[in-house]
N, C-alpha and C positions, 0 to 999 in steps of 0.2 A: 324417554319422556320428551315430548315435544316442547321446545322452548319458544316463547312468544315475546317478540319485541314490538311494542306499539308506538307508532309515531306520535309525538306530542300534539296537542290540540291546535297549537298555533299553525301547524302546517296546513290546516284547513284552508288557509288563505291562498295556498298554492295548488290546491287540488282541482281536478277537473270535475265538472258537473257530470253526474252519472247518467248514462243513457236509459237506465231502467227507472221505473217509478218507485217511490217509497212503498206503495202498497204491494208491489210485486216482491220487493225485498222482504217486507214483513211476512208475506205468504211463505217465502222460501225459508225464512228463519223459523217460522212455526212448524213447517214440515221437518226441518232438521231437529228441532226440539222434541218432536214426537218420537224420534229415533233414540233419544238419550234415555238410557235406563239408569246409569250411574255416571258420576263424574268426580274426579279428585283434582284439586288445583291449589296453587299458591297465588296469593294476591297481595298487591301493594296499594295502599290507599293514602292519598295526600289531600288534606283538608285545609282550606283557608276559610276561617270563620268570620262572622260579621264583627266580632270584637277586635279583629286584626291579628289574632293569634293563628299560628299554623301548627299542624301536627302531621306526623307520618305514622301509619299503622300497617303492619304486615301480618300475614297469618296463613293458615291452611284450612281447607274445607273439603269434606267428603259428603256427597249427597246422593240420594236415590229419588228419582222422579216419581211423583204421584199426581197424575193429571187431575184427580178429583179433589185434591187438597185446595180448599178455598183461600187459605192464607198465603202460602209460599209456593205451592205447586210441587213440593218435594218434602222429604225428610232431610235433615242435614245435621252434621257434626261440624263444629268450627272451633278453632283455637287461635288466639293471637300469639304472635311470637313474643317470647320473654314474659309471658303471663301464664302461670300454672293453673289455668281455669278453663274448663270446657263448657261450651254451649251446645246443647243437644235438643233438637226438635224432632219428635218421633211421629208427627202427624196428628197428635192429640194434645200432648203435653210438652211444655218447654222446661228443660232442666238446665240449671247453672250449677256446675260442680267446682267448688273451690278446693284444690288439693293442698294449698298452703294452710288453710284453716280447718280442713277436713269437715267441710260443711257443704250442703246442697240446698238449692231452692227449686221449688216446683211451681209452675204456672199453668192453669188450664182455662182461665177466662179468655175468650176470644178477643175481647177488647184490649186486654193487657198483652196477649200474645202478639198482637199486631205491632207492638213496640219491642219485640224480642230482639230485633236486629239493631236496636239503638245502642246496645251495650255489649261489653265483653267480646266473645268470639263472633257474635252476630254482626259486629261491625265490618267483618271481612267477607260476609255473605253477599254475593251478587245475584239477586233474584232474577234479573232479566236473562241470566244464562239459560234458565229452563222455562221461564214464562215471561215473554216480552210484554212490557206494560206501556201502552200508549194512551192510557186514560188521561183526560183533561187536555188533550192536544188540540191546539187551534190551527197549527200550520206545520207542515212537514217539508224538509229539504234533504236531498240526498247528494252526497259527493263520494268520491272514491280516490284511492291511490292504488298502487300495484298489489297491496296486501289486504287492505280493509275497505269496507263501505263505512261511511260516516252518516248515520241517520240523525239529523238534527230535528228535535221536536220542540216547538214553541208552545209553552204550557200556559194555562189560565192563571191569572193573578190570584193570590189569596188575600182578599181585601181585609179580612178581620185581623190579619197580622201585618198589613201594609207590605206584603211581599209582592214585588213586581219583576218584570223582565226575566221570567223563569224559563230556562231552557234545559233540555236533557239531550245529550248526545250519546248515542249507542255506537260503539266501535265494533263492527261485525267482521269477523275473520272470513275471508272469501273461500277458503277451503272447507272449513267446518260449517260455515254459515250460522255461526253462533255468536252472540254478543260476548266479547272477551274484555270489554271495557265500558265504562259509563261515566260521563261527566255531567254532574248536576250543578247548575249555576243559577243564582237568584240575587235580587237586590232588595235591601231594606233600608230606607232612609239614607240612600246614597252609599251604603256599605254593601260590599260584595261578599257573598259566600259561594265557595266552589268546593264540591266534593268529587274527587277524581279517583275512580276505582280502575285498576288495571290487573288483569290476570296475567301472571308472568310465566306460568307453566301449567299445562292441563293434560290429563288423560281421560278419555271418554270410554265408557263401557269396558273397563279393565277389571275383570272379576277379582283379581288379586288385591285390589285397592278398595273394595266395597266395605263400608262400615257396617258392623253387625248391630243392627238396631234391636235385636232380641236379647242382647247381652245386658247384664246389670248396668244401670246408669251410674252407680256410685258404690263404693265399698260399704259393707255392713256397719262398720264402726263410725261412719260419717253421720253428723247430726244435722237436723233440719235448721236452716238459717232463719232466725226470728228477726223480724223488722224491729229495729231499735226506735224507741219512742224518745223524742226530745224532752227528757224529764225536766231539764232546767227551764225550758220554755213554759211547759205546762204547769210547773210549780208556781208560776207567777199568778195563776188564777186565784182570786180571792185576796191577793196582796196589793199593796200600793204600787202604782206604776213607777218604774225606775225613772228618776229625773235625768234630764239631759239638756245640754246646750249645743247649738249647732248654727248653721246658716241655711237660708232657703236657696232656691236655684239662682236667685239674682244677687246673692252675697249678703243679704240682710241678716242680722243676728236674730236668732230665735231661741227661746227658752221654753221648756215644758211648763214653766210657771204660768205661761199664757193660756194653758189648757185648764187651769183650776176652775172648778165649778161648772164644767161643761161635759157633755157627752161626746166622746171623741173616738173615732175609728182610725186606727193606724193601718196603712196599706204598705207593707214592705215588698218592694219589687225591684227588678233589674231589667235592663233593655234587651238582654238576650233571652229572656224567659217568655216563651210563647203563651203559656197559661196566664201569666201576669198581664200581658197585653190584651189577651182575649177577655179577661175579666174586668179590665179597667172601665169600659163603658157601663158595666153593671154597677160598679162602685160610684161612677158619676151619676147614674140615675138615683141611687140611694141618697147621694149628697143633695141633688136637686129636689128630691121629694121631701127630705126631712130637715134641711138646713133652716127653714123658717120656724121649725119647732125646736131648734136648739142643737142639732147635730153638727159637729165639725169633723172634717175628714182631712187627713194629712198623708200624702204619699211620701215614702222614705226610700231613697236609693243610697246604697253604701259604696258602690263602685264609681268613685268620682271621676275616673279617667273617661267615662262615657257620658259625662254631664251634657255636652253639646248634643249628642245623639238623643239623650233623654228629653232635652228641651224640644227638639224637632218632633219627637214622637208625641208628646202631650199636646203640642200645638196642632199637629195633624189630626189627633183624636179629639180635639176640642175639649180637653180636660180642664176644668176650672177650679178644682180644689187645690189648695196649696201643696207645693212640693218642697221637701227638705233633703239635705244631704246628711246621711248617717255618718257616725264617727266610730272609731274603734271601740269606744266606751259603750255606745248604744248597741253596737253589734254584739258585744260581749254580755251586756246587762240583759238584753232581750233574747240572747241565745239564738240569733237568726242563722240557721244553717240550711234552710230551704225557703224558696220563694215560689208563689206568693204566700205570705203569712199575714193574717189579719188579727188585730188585737183591739178589742172594744173596752174602753175605760169609762166607768160611770162618773156621775157628777161629783162623787166623793173621792175620786181618784183611784178607785179600786179596779183591777182587771177583772172583768166579768165574763169575757169570752175570748177564746183563742182558736183560730182555725188555720190549718195549713192547707191552703187552697180555698177558693171561693165556695160558699155554701149559702143556700136560701135561708138557713138558720140565722145568718148574720142579720137579716132584716127583722126576723122575729125577735132577736135580742135587742135590736135598736128600739123597736116598738115598746118592748117591755120596760126599757130604762129611760124613755123620754120623759 
């Protein structure tokens, strides 16, 4: 088995500019990828998240290339080290097999399958190995050392999430002409996220290491995993809203008693939640449209360590409805285990709607209860 050691990204400062063009290297990579039928590799991934947390993930992947596959360009089996759970994509269906619980999950929706690499074994899958992705590139730069080409792609900003300074660096092995590493870096409100994938060993087109995608995905006695409903949260519907006391983002005291006799929409969110940030302007529009008719909206954040980031975010998004800091009591009483969560309370103080995720039905309920 060929062992691969990849130079850290910082060495790019010392690299020489490559004489070949980025377009020529991309062409050579695509030619090499066309020769790949199967590959088996181990990978180490190191992430630095916008929250400041770091994590290290390692695992194994076996894949068989399918040029016609629109999602990943291959079938693959993947498994993280230390986790007895397999992720299998067979070209049509994604399977997650949990050997600890003896359960499996199947996904066929293309929209959901596009997120199959966000969790479990999919986190150690490096798609650029078999299908190089340069979409959204504004500018390319190419450097090299004795072993690798470093193709730096400057990517378009994602304005709806306030994500800027996005770059993707592909680490291309000069002998294989395949990407064996990828570093994705971006900035949100001054916070840096960096996802660093490095293949540490690889074998290409070794028939003894091919995964059998015709085999059973899971044993016969395994049960289908059923999505758990947050029963405690949805049990609040039709009941009085749990009372709470807290402070707003500026440290002023706030009590739910101030909501009495008013139609109130609570927006539970966190700074790291993309769907929360994407939906916030929609909530702002509801607030502006109905506040003169009596609607009040309150955003609630429970992770207090990110208060300053939250302040920056609502300032940049021009969000004008009040923001509150959640407490352990409010988190428990409202059973907030996923965000965004929206709770609508009528003028009598009763919970009349609960939605995990933004929905057009929220406005319909607001109109009904004004």
